[in-house]
N, C-alpha and C positions, 0 to 999 in steps of 0.2 A: 322463140325456142320452142324446138319439138322436145315431145315428151323420153325419145330415142336420146338425143345428144343433150337433156336433162341428164337420161339418165348416167350416159359415158363420165360426166362428168362429177356427179353423185360420184361412181366409182372408180372415176382420178383420182378424186377429194381422200376416198377411203383406203388406196394406196401408198400414197404419196405418205400420206399420219403412219402407217403400218410401219412401214421402212422408216421412217424416223425415228418411231418411238425404239424398233425391234435392234436396230443395227447399232447395238450400244459398244459392238468388240467389233474393229478389224481387222485383225491377227497380220493382215498383209502389210498394214502402217506401223508395226512395229519396227523402230530401227534396230539392227541385229548388233550387239557388243563386239567388243576387238577383239579380234584371234589374236593368239599367244605372237608372239615376234617371229621373222622369220618369214611368216606366209604376207605375199604379196594381197595382199586387205580385197582391195578392187576388185583382182586378178581370180581369186577364189570367191566371192559375189556373184561374178558376172559367169564364174562356172556354173558356180551351183544353182542360180536361177535358169536358168540356159537350161538344165533338165525337167523343168517345171513341162507334167504333159508326157515326156520321155515314157516307153513301159522298161521296165524293169525285166531285165531275162529271170529266166527259170535256171537256178546257180544251185551246185548240188554241197551241202554242208555236213557239220560232225557237228552234236550237238554238249555240252558239258557231260554228258552219261554216256557218250559214244555213240548214241543212234544218229543214222543217216537219215537227214531234213535236207527237203526241195524248200523254191520259194514256194513255186507250185501252190507246197500245200496249207501255203496262209491266204490265197487268194478268195473272195468271197466276201470278203469282210473286212474293213480298213487295218493295216496295217504297218506302225509305228517302226520306222529305224536305225538303229544307233548305231556310229560306229566308234571304239576307240579303241586303246591298244591296252594291256594289261602292267606297264610297267611307270604309266602315267602316275604322276606321283598328286598333280594335282588338278588341272580340268578337266580326265576325265570323268576321276569315281564322284564331281561337281553334277557335269555334264546330264552322271546317272542319279545322283541322291536326287537332283531336281526332276529330272523325269519321274523318277518313282514315286512321288510328292504326287505331281500331277495325274500320273495314272489313274492314282487314290481317286483322285475329284471326279477323272472320268469315269471312273468304272460305274461313280455314286449315280452321276446323275445321266451318263445312256446304257448304261447297263453292264453285268459283268462279264456279260459275252460278246459284247459290243464289237470288240475290233481283236485286234491281236499287236505284239509289240516284240520285236530282239533285236540282241545288240553283239554286231559281230565285230571278232578281232579284226583289225587288217595288222599288224606287225603278225604274219603268217608263221614268221621263226618261232616265237616262242607264242602267241597267242594257241595253246594248247587250249584241248577242252578241258585237262587238269587247271593250267591258270585261269580258264574265264570262269573255270568250278570256284575257284577260291576267290576269284574277284567279286564274283555275285554276293557269294557266302561274306566277306569282310564288309561291302558294304550297304550290307541288308536288303539285298535282289533278290533271293530266294528263293518266292514264286514259285510256281511250275510252271503257269502259263507265263511266262516270262523266259521266255528263248535264250543263249548263252551260244554263240556261235563259230564254229574254228572251218577254216579253207587252206588251200592251196594258196599263194602266192597267186598266181591266174588269175584263180575265183574271187580273189580279195581286190583284184588290182579290175574286174571289168563290172563287180558287181563296183564299186566307188567311181566311175565313168558310168552308169547307168543311175549314182541319183545326184554327180558334179560334188562327188566327196574329196576337197585334193587333199595330200596326207606326202609332209619328204622329211626323208632320215637328216634331224642334227643331232648335233655335239648328245645334246640332253633328250636323246631319243627321237619325237617325232615333232616336227611343226602341220597344223593341220587347223582348219577351222573348227566352232565349238557348232555344230550345227547337226540338228534332228530332222529325219524325213519321215513324213506324210505321207503314203501312198493311200491311194485306193481299192476297190474289192477286187477290179479288174488287172486290176498290180501298174498302176504309170503314177507316175510321180508327182502328188497333187498337192502337197504344200511342203517348204524349206522354214529352217525354226534355227533361230540363233544366238546365241549367248550359252553361258554355263548354265545358269541362273538365269533363264527366261523367266515372263509370269505363267501363271496357267494359262490363261484365256490364249494365250499363243497357241497352245496343244490341244485344248479341247474343244476352240471355236472349228478348225474345222475338221474335227472328230467327232463334231457336229454336225454339221454340214452334210459330211459322208453319212452317218450313221440314220438321220432321220431324212435328206435328201431334199438337197435343194432344190431339186424337179420334183418332185412327192406326185404321182397320177390321182388327182384329184375328182377324180371318177370313180375311187374303187373308193371305200370308210378306213382300210389302215393307209391311205393316200392321207387323206383327211386329219386323219390323229397323227400322223409323223410330222404334216408343217405346222399343226396346233405346236406341236409339241417343239419342234424345232425354232416358233417366234417364241415360245410362252415358256420356253427352260432360260434362266436368266440368270447369269454370275450375281453374286454378292460377294464384293471386294471384303467386307470387314471380316465373314468368319470365313475366305476366300475359300469358296464353293457354290454347288448351282444349287437354284431352286424352280420349279414352276409356278409363274406367278399367273393367277388368278385375273388378278386384273386387268390385264390387257387384253387374254384372252374376252372374259366378260364386256369387254371398250369394242374390240373388237364383233364382238355377241349384237349387242345397240345400236355404234355405227349400220350394221345390215339390216334390224329391226327394223330404225330409222330411215334409214335406206325404201321398205320395204313397205311403209306405211306412206313418203311420198310417192312411191309410184302409187300404189293402189288409188288416193284420193287424186291423182293426173287421170290413170285410165280412168276412174267414176264418172270424174267432171267430162271426161273426154266423149264418153258414155252416152253423158246422157245429153251432151250437146249435139250428138250424132242424131239422138232418138227427138228431139226436138226441134229438128234439122239447121242446129245453126254452129256444127263440124261440118 
């Protein structure tokens, strides 16, 4: 076996070991919870999943303080989009409150200003800025960096289409799939999260991938730091919080040092044999 092939085998071993250790949560594998009655769940899920990778249009909205807002204003950082209607008495408030708890964990783990969040009222006739403001206040969601937006019916329909969000009028108000969408910094749908009471990592893991960069440039110091943060920021289910696990970083460093030591011994032996005319 040559030095080159031995080095490649060692690198492959370290990479596989790192992936096995660090891939502790796979949000895509989480099964969606059942949607409300009246929605064809299989169809809704198919429509929702087909939106992944789609560019979301730049639509105009009005926030709860009657300020004009465009979706392009949120580009440059990951964006969480939640669609609700203020007349909903159970599912929508539960989605929003679950989202609020997960956002607190995400901001603590990833940085206070690392992503953005909007909630859009899809009942265009009734989800006025006043109603959206009252909805946010009544459910304890009145933080200034969480924008609650209203729009006309055409804008709502176009946004819902871009996000793969289906909703239908029903005798009780609306039927819809419980869906939260993560949009990347360029405005493309990145991940769909299902259920009114989803688990924290289902939201934080895709945000972590986007904030720290799955394809971080390892030729730069910031890229190396982000890659370490991506791998070593680990969810602790006991506390429902994320923590930086130094042990994983130390294991990777020790593995790299061991590999470097092996390489040094092999190269030194090869050079000595070459000087003696044995190589």
